[in-house]
N, C-alpha and C positions, 0 to 999 in steps of 0.2 A: 451555199448560196444564201444571200440575204433575203429576208421576207420581201423587201421591195423588188428584188429581181424576180422572185416567183410571181408577184403581182404583175410585173411587166410582161412576163412570159404568158400569163393567163390572158392579159389584154390582147396579145397577138393572136391567141387561139379563138377568142370568143367575140371580139369587137368587129364591127362592120369595116369594110375596106374604106369607108368614108369617114370613119372615126379618127380622131387625133390620138395617137398612142403616146403614152408618157415618154417612152424612149426616143420619140421623134421630136420632142420639144426643141424649139430654137434656143431654149435656155434663159438664163437670167443675165441682167446687165453686169452684175458682179458675180463672178464664179464662186460657187460654194461647194463644200464637200457634200456628197449625196447622203441622204438619210438612210440608214439600214432598214427602216421599217416602212416608211411612207414614200410614195412616188412624188415627183415634183408637183403635180397638180393637187395631191392631197395636202402637201405642205402649204401651198397657196391658200387652200380653203381654210386651214387651221390658222394661218397668220391673219387672215381677214376676220375670222370669228373672234380672235383674241385682241383685235385692235380697238382703240378708243373710239374711232369714228364709227365702227359697227355698233358699239353700245349706245352711242348718241342717237342712233336712228329711232330708238323707242320713244323719243320725245320730239320727233319732227313730224310736221303735218304731212298727210298724204293728199287729201282733197279738201276736207272741210277744216277751216281755220278754227282752232280752239273749240271743238265741239264738246258739249256737255253730255257725258256718257262714257261708259267703260268699254263699249263694244265697237267703236269706230276704229277703222284701220289707222295705223301709224306707218311711217316709212319703214319701220322694222317688220311689222306684220306683212306689209306688202312684199318686202324682200323675201320673206319666208314662203309666201304663197307663190311667188315667181319661181323660187327654187324647187318647190314641190311639183309644180306643173312641168317645169323644164326637165327635172329628173325623171318623171314618169314617162315623158316622151323619149328622152334619151335612152332609157333602159329598153323600151320597146323597139327602138330603132338600132339598138346595139352601138350607141355612141358612148363616148367617155363620160360617165356620170360625174367623176371627180372634177374634171375640167368644167363641165356644165354647172356643177354646184358652186365652184369657186367664182365663176363669172357672175352667176346669179346673186350670190351673197355680196359681191363687191360692186355691183353695177350702180348703186345709188349712194355710195359713201360720200360723194361730194355734193349731195343735195343740200340746198339752203334751208334755213327755217322758213316757215310759212309757205311751203310747197312751191308751186311754179310761180306764184306771185313774188316770192322772194328771189327766185331765179331771174324773172323779168326785171325786177328792180335793180339787181346787181348788174345785169347786162346793160342797163341804161346808164348806170353810174360809173362803173369801172372802165377806164379808157381802153383797155384791151378787149372788152366784151366778156361775157360770162355765159358758159353753158355747163349744166351740171355733169354731163358725161365727161367733159374735159376735166372738170374739177375732181371727179371721181378718180380719174387716172392720176392727177396731180396729188391727190390725197395719198394714194398707195405708193407713189414714186418718191414724193418729196416730204410730205407733212408728217406722216406717221413715224413713230419711233424717234421723236425729237430731231427730225430732219434727216434721218437715215433712210427712211422709206422701208417698205416691206420687201423690196427686191423680188417681186413676183416674176413668174415666167412670161415670156413674150405672149403666149397664147391667151393667158388670163388677162393681161393688160390690154391686148388688142380687143378681146371680147367686151371688156368694160367700156373702152372708148367708143366702140361701134354699136352699143346696145340699143340706141334709140333712133338715130337718123344719120344721113350721110352715107359714107362708104360702109359696105357690109363687112362683117368680120371675116377674117381669113379662114376660120374653122367653121365646120357645120355646127359645132357646139355653140359657138358664139352667135351664129345666125339664129339658132334655136332659142337662145335666151331672149333675143329681141322679140321674137314672136310670143314667147311665154309671158314676157312683160306686158305685152298688149292684151293678151287673153286675161291675165290676172287683173290688171287695173280696171279694165272696162267692166268686168263682172263684179268685182268687189265695190267699185264705185256705185253701181246700181244698188247693191245691198245697203251701202251707207246712205245713199240718197233716199231710199225707201224708209230707212230708219229715221232719217231727219225730216220725213214727210215732204220732201221736195218733189218727189214723184210717187206714184203708186205702181205696183207691179202691172196693174191692168192698163197703165198708160203706154206700155211698150206695144208697138203695133203688132197685130196678129201675123202679118206676113214674116215678121222676124221670129216670133215665138213658135210659130208652126214649124220652123226649120230648126231653130237652136234649142227650144225648150222654154218653159215658163218659170223655172227656178234657177238660182245660181248654180246649183249642182248639175242640173240637166244641161245648162248652157256650156259649162266648162267641160263636162263629159263629152258632149257633142263635138266641141272644137278639138279636144285632145284626140279623140278617136279619129276624127277626120284627118288630122295631121298625120297620125300614125299610118292610116290606111292609104293615104294618097301621096305620101312622100316616096319618090323613086329617083334613083340615079344621083343621090346626094343633093337633090333639090327639094326643099320643104314646100309642101303644097297642101291645100284643102280642097274638098269637092267644090265645084263652081257655085252651087246653090248655098253652101255654107259660107263661102267667101263673100258672096253678095249679101247674105243676111248679116254677117259679121260687120261688114262695112256700113250697112244701114244702121246697125246697132250703135256704132261709133257716132254716126251723124245724129242719131236720136239723143245720145248722151251729150254731145256738144251743144245741141240746141236746147235741151231740157235741163242740163245740170252744169256743164262746164262754163256756160255763159249765162247762167241763171242769176239774176240780180239778188234774189233772196239768199241763195246758197253762197254767193260770193261777196256779199255786201261788206264783210269785214276786210276783205282783201284790198279795198280801196285805201285803207290806211297804211298798207305796207310800203308803197314807194316813198312817202314822206318819212316814215319810220327808218327805213334803210338809209336814206340820204342823210338824215340827221346823224345817224350813228357813224356812217362812213366819214362825213366831214369832221365829226368830233375827233375820231381817232387819228385822222390825218393831221389834225392840228395839235393833238395831244398824244404823240407816240409814246410818251413816258407811261401812259396808262395801259399800254399793251402788255400782255403776258410775255415772259422772258423768251419762250420758244417762238413766239410770233416776232419778237424783235430780231431774232436770229434770221428769220425769213427776210425781214427788211434789209438786213445787212447784206444778204446774198443776192437779193433780187431788187425790190424797191419798196418804199413805204406803202405805196398804193396797192401793190400786189399783196403785201403782208396784211393790210387792213381787209382787203377782199377775202383772203383766206380765213381770217379771223371771223368775219361775219358769216361766211358760208358754213363754217364749222359749228356755229352756235345752234343749240336746240331752241325751239320756240320759247320755252319757259325761261331759259337762261338769257335769251335776247331781251325779253320783256323785263326781267329783273335788272339787267344791265342798263337798259334804257331808263327805267325808273330811278335807279341810283344816280344816273347822270343828270337827267332833265327834270325830275319831279321833286319839288321841295319836300323836305322831311320835317316832321315835328321834332322839337327839341325842348329840353327842360332847362330853364335858367337856374344856374347854381348860385344861390344867395348865401354869402358868408357873413 
């Protein structure tokens, strides 16, 4: 018996009836020979971790655009925090940790530079509209591995696509990642906002902190335990008072941070930035990288330019903008 088969047998013995077993996966779009060591979901996780788009997350904005400091979250650290929270809950509920981790690690691969400001800008510019969750799926399906894609399982792909809004994921693991994403970003955004002096811990209303806790650790712990203890019959749930406090915390963050002029003042520059870049590459397709030109050949030039901009890190986007639009000093060679 292969090691993979032993793992699959163990899953049948220990996982919940609501868990998605590896052997029950709906499979990949392109049939592959099974790995003797890893389950299909473990292979999904590994493919995501080794992808270029995963590595680029370390230089993409989470909430604060180009903050000065080493301890602000990036899209990568956010992804790892989502994975940690989701796996903790999955283990306690006896769900499939490997599938949960794969979805968590892949959920934001399609995020733009400059956070949601970049996403909104591309949505306004690109004729087909733009949503990062759809781009995350496109990244793993089409753009990775020089256009071959990662050929992930249906369950991982479905969880990535459904991680933020709209239709819920088909698996409980996918629905769990959506909840873990929200738990993670609200709490670490508080931490970053306090570090940036946008808010103080004491600004959070007492009716919220009395239920959830006054520190990041306390709040996450309260939310995680509430999910674990209140989930029944394959339906994720929290205690009513915790749900109410969590919703109030989101409203507080929206009013105090997500729409705060001081915290978001740099984001006002993003729409013009993205529009200039988009228009330039549409007019000068010869300046696109070779792998992006192949996308243009298979889809459209506009689609390829959108993919190119979405895949950029903040730093690369600024450097590319400067090289195109900002005059450079030069030395006159006199003979």
